[in-house]
Steps between C-alpha positions, in 0.01 A plus 500: 500500500202396711398140467125467519412162640176307486242641737509326836200304620342603826341220705159617619192332634232445237269766641772756566585767246855541383677772702562817305638850517327811360486543124765723345757402764790256488704390799853364484574321829869426566622244754786508751813655344758448777790699362488372140512820296580302185166321520320823590642676195381212283150525645493874431596433138219246470242728657600793279487283189162361604360850552631604161352203314179489709413860597246562776358810664640432847758257633631452852814311595458335841815374674444247778796583724832341598702728275823458697718230664628163378590611146811712427346830382255633756622859462465482123150352532386791717659746254298348216177491697537865604560586134201293387276670754575832331396386152220246548194442716627267771402343830773373732395247762712459813664161548638350819853565377427872483464502879860403574704779342328791683499295821874437464567872467310557825639196682822345363442176694227421246785387271516170691162410349528696176822332389323162497253642247745657260583824678875472443441494124299820532778669696752398233280651227550837676877453497521380862708189566393321820669204662314168504387532864546862612508556875313783674760776437523391136121508471498860623770597250312329214175677588680835501658421163164405351340812641759706312465302178120470497353769274195704598317373192529143630386602849192667355429206273497254790297735719238538227441127439150385588365183658239414238322610184149411389369515144182341369476143622868483599691585818877540472725438800846364573449184707126442530215561741371355825196279423182600680592869523353754252748639248469848646579367849823313424806553720838605361685199638274259312512700176881486513572158652210252494551166328323171559189621679433695180651270240311192623167681529240435229252762621357769274676816618257733325765591245772299331828561685801569278814440709863394516722424804502119468701388194337252263643328188236663280205735543254332737138575409229408750133602511571738790861609442785523246865472607744669260824469701707271281822540702667751269826538694569124483316387186549795268123505442326828589128479429274768357128416504278711276136556595253657259120477516445134603809367325853440626828413336874504561763703320 
């Protein structure tokens, strides 16, 4: 059952209007999942219950990337997201972790970096059992095994992820944006990887940036950005932020 929490307060300057999305639309923004299909299933139950108890003309579920790695069930997460895409209106943002798997298939030496970010857990979710520190021949064998085990539906899903999504006064992205550059001129590397240059910036970005990438103990709401990555794979807390008109809440 969805738990409707007290509406969140948005800190704005006195002369600035509260950010809003178009009337008749509701957005469910979901933070970094990182291989935790149990938490994803729970979020889907909450969203479905919320839609049932609070119907609306149009709803969009926006996922902020980092679907795989670290947690134990990356394959199952992609299965569920592919399924969800077929039954609901969804937007899937590309995270930095979504760059490693395709790169590894093209260049097995990428595993040296990927394994430090949870890549071995992803391989194991596809039934592939790597050693702790695979050498070059082992890397090649693992890439070939993953290529055989990786379904076309997952390849298409990753290929179809997008770098950003804009709606009303909000801009959704995985990591953040480069301050001083217009939203439409942002570079992929920044959208996927940026941290402190963005996080420490108090500038008005033109739209409120909804992002993940940098785990926080609880949803971090600033006048110019909202971080909803609550470290799901480690904390067991996967966040879903609901935006409707000029109100926001968590479920």
